[in-house]
C-alpha positions as CSV (number, residue, x, y, z in Angstrom):
1,M,42.0,-3.0,2.4
2,V,40.3,-6.9,3.5
3,D,39.4,-8.5,1.4
4,T,35.8,-9.1,2.4
5,E,35.6,-5.1,2.9
6,R,36.6,-4.7,-1.0
7,E,33.9,-7.5,-1.4
8,K,31.3,-5.7,0.7
9,R,31.6,-2.7,-1.2
10,Q,31.3,-4.2,-4.9
11,A,28.6,-6.1,-3.9
12,I,26.8,-1.8,-2.9
13,K,27.9,-1.0,-5.8
14,R,26.8,-4.0,-8.3
15,K,23.1,-3.6,-5.8
16,L,23.6,0.1,-6.7
17,G,23.6,-0.4,-9.8
18,L,20.7,-3.0,-10.5
19,Y,18.1,0.3,-9.5
20,N,18.3,1.6,-12.9
21,L,18.0,-2.1,-15.1
22,L,14.6,-2.4,-12.0
23,K,13.4,1.1,-13.7
24,R,14.1,0.2,-17.0
25,E,12.4,-3.0,-16.1
26,Q,9.2,-1.6,-14.6
27,A,8.5,0.9,-17.3
28,Q,8.9,-2.1,-20.3
29,I,6.8,-4.8,-17.6
30,E,3.9,-1.6,-16.9
31,Q,3.7,-1.2,-21.1
32,T,3.5,-4.6,-22.1
33,L,0.4,-4.9,-19.5
34,N,-1.2,-1.5,-20.5
35,R,-1.4,-2.7,-24.1
36,M,-2.2,-6.7,-22.7
37,E,-4.4,-4.9,-21.1
38,A,-6.0,-2.5,-23.6
39,E,-5.5,-5.3,-26.3
40,M,-8.2,-7.5,-23.8
41,T,-10.4,-5.1,-23.8
42,A,-11.2,-3.8,-27.4
43,P,-13.9,-4.7,-29.5
44,R,-14.0,-7.3,-31.2
45,I,-15.2,-7.2,-34.7
46,Q,-17.3,-11.2,-35.0
47,A,-15.8,-12.9,-39.0
48,L,-19.2,-13.6,-40.5
49,D,-17.7,-16.0,-43.0
50,G,-20.8,-18.0,-43.6
51,M,-19.9,-21.3,-42.0
52,P,-21.5,-23.4,-39.8
53,K,-19.4,-23.9,-36.5
54,G,-19.4,-27.1,-34.8
55,S,-20.4,-27.5,-31.7
56,S,-16.7,-28.3,-29.1
57,S,-17.0,-28.8,-25.1
58,E,-14.1,-25.7,-25.1
59,D,-13.7,-22.5,-26.5
60,P,-10.9,-20.9,-27.7
61,M,-11.7,-17.6,-26.6
62,L,-12.3,-19.1,-23.1
63,N,-9.1,-20.8,-22.8
64,Y,-7.5,-17.5,-24.1
65,V,-8.8,-14.8,-22.0
66,I,-7.7,-17.3,-19.0
67,K,-4.4,-16.9,-20.1
68,R,-3.4,-14.0,-20.5
69,S,-4.6,-13.7,-17.0
70,E,-2.4,-15.6,-15.2
71,L,-0.2,-13.9,-17.9
72,I,-1.5,-9.9,-16.4
73,D,-1.2,-11.5,-13.2
74,K,2.6,-13.0,-13.3
75,Y,3.6,-9.6,-14.5
76,R,1.7,-7.2,-11.9
77,E,3.9,-9.8,-9.4
78,K,7.2,-9.2,-11.0
79,C,6.0,-5.8,-11.0
80,A,5.2,-5.1,-7.3
81,K,8.4,-7.8,-6.4
82,L,10.9,-4.1,-8.6
83,I,9.7,-1.7,-6.9
84,E,10.1,-3.8,-3.0
85,E,13.8,-3.8,-5.5
86,Q,13.8,-0.5,-5.9
87,A,11.8,0.8,-2.6
88,E,15.1,-1.1,-0.9
89,I,17.1,1.2,-2.7
90,E,15.8,3.9,-1.6
91,T,16.0,3.3,1.9
92,M,19.6,2.5,1.9
93,I,20.3,5.3,0.1
94,D,17.7,8.0,2.7
95,N,20.7,7.4,5.5
96,L,23.1,8.7,3.1
97,E,24.3,12.5,3.6
98,P,23.5,15.0,0.9
99,T,25.6,15.2,-0.9
100,E,26.7,12.0,-1.3
101,R,22.5,11.5,-2.5
102,Q,22.6,13.2,-4.5
103,L,25.4,11.6,-6.5
104,A,23.6,8.0,-5.4
105,R,20.2,9.2,-7.3
106,Y,22.0,10.8,-9.6
107,R,24.8,7.9,-10.6
108,Y,22.0,4.9,-10.1
109,L,18.8,6.1,-10.5
110,D,19.2,8.2,-13.5
111,G,21.9,6.4,-14.5
112,M,24.5,9.2,-15.9
113,T,27.9,8.9,-16.5
114,W,30.5,9.5,-14.6
115,E,31.5,12.8,-16.9
116,E,27.7,13.8,-16.4
117,V,27.6,13.4,-12.6
118,C,30.8,15.9,-12.5
119,V,29.1,18.4,-14.1
120,A,26.3,18.0,-12.8
121,M,26.8,18.2,-9.3
122,N,30.0,21.1,-10.3
123,Y,32.4,18.9,-9.1
124,S,36.0,17.4,-9.8
125,W,36.8,14.4,-11.7
126,R,38.2,13.5,-8.4
127,Q,36.2,14.7,-5.7
128,T,33.2,13.3,-7.2
129,H,34.8,9.9,-6.8
130,R,35.9,10.9,-3.9
131,I,32.4,11.4,-2.3
132,H,31.3,8.1,-4.4
133,S,34.0,6.1,-2.6
134,R,33.0,8.0,0.8
135,L,29.1,7.0,-0.3
136,I,29.8,2.9,-0.7
137,G,31.8,3.0,2.2
138,R,28.7,4.3,4.8
139,L,26.8,1.9,2.9
140,A,29.1,-1.2,3.0
141,G,29.3,-0.1,6.6
142,G,32.0,1.5,7.1
143,G,30.6,4.5,8.9
144,H,32.0,7.8,8.6
145,E,35.3,7.9,7.4
146,T,36.5,10.3,5.4
147,Y,39.0,8.6,2.0
């Protein structure tokens, strides 16, 4: 196999392997966003310590809310980028044969081990890897060859 072909196949595997990480990162960001938004909208109890407060031209609470809103916006942008990357990978997978799509989803989207993929598809280790090799070849631009 030519080095460029091997490099293409490795790049495809890396890209597919990113999907599960992207999915987990997106879930983590959404969880953080939900927590931050809940904290911002939760009622606050004002501390009554009886001490007079100085008059300051800066409102620390307003600065806090602004900074927090900026952070929420950054998280939303990051989440949108992750969703775009996931959609790109889904589009790649959609062009595969049904068995190849199933294997790709099990392995890369669901993050199953090879043993779990073999059991879920009811195929031997060898047949599973043959299908995997074929799907990577297709995604790398190798056409419809059988390995």
